N, C-alpha and C positions, 0 to 999 in steps of 0.2 A: 267808492265809485269807481271799480274797475272795469278795463275794457277788454272785451274777447280780443283772441289772437290777431283775427284779421281786421279790430280797429286801431289796435297798436301801431307806431310808426316808431321808425329811428329818422332823428335827424343830424344832420352834418352839425358841427362847432361853430363852422362858420356863419350859418343862417339862426341861431340863436342867440341873444340881444346878451354882450362879453358882462353887463351887471349881475344877468340871470345867473349866468354861470359862476359869477365872483357868490353870488349869495347861495349859491346849491353849493362848493366846497366849503362856505364857511359851516355851515348848518350842518356837516357831515364829519366835523373833526368833534370830538370828543370834549366834553368842557373841561377846562386846565385841572380841576380838584379829580378827573376818571381817568386822567392818560398814563400816572403810573399810582396804583394801588399795591402795596407792598403787601406778598402774601402771610398770611398767619401762618405757623406749624402746622402741621398736621394734628398735633396734639390739642391741639385746641378746636378741633374742629367739637360741634356738640349737636347733635340731634336734634332739630325741631317737632316740638312734640303736640306744639298747636299751634293753628295759623294766628297769625295777629291781625287786628280787625281793620279792614281796608274802606273806603270811601261807604257810605251808606250801612255801615254794618255789618258789609259782606265781608267772608273767610275763606281761606282756602279748601278744595273740597278732598275726600282723603289722597285721591291718588295726585292731585297737585302738589300737598304738601312730602307726598313721597318722593313725586320728582324735583321737589325744590332742596329736598333732602341731599339726592342724587346729586344735583349740580352744585352743591354746596360742599358736598361729599370730595367730588372728584378736582374739585377748585382746590381745595385746602391740600393735597394729594398728588398734584400735580406736578 
């Protein structure tokens, strides 16, 4: 459900329920186990040849698998 530019509004912080702001800030924090992940050495990178199975037996398309490999390669080699 997205709004057009004309329908979108900006609200001042003082006009919003403080509990809602606190709730928003909490859900924006990454889970504790994702806050610091050690990056493996570049030598450990392995190209994904096939997609794993996702919900309902779906798999990544070839171009998506290529994109995933590109992202992983760059993460390992950063």
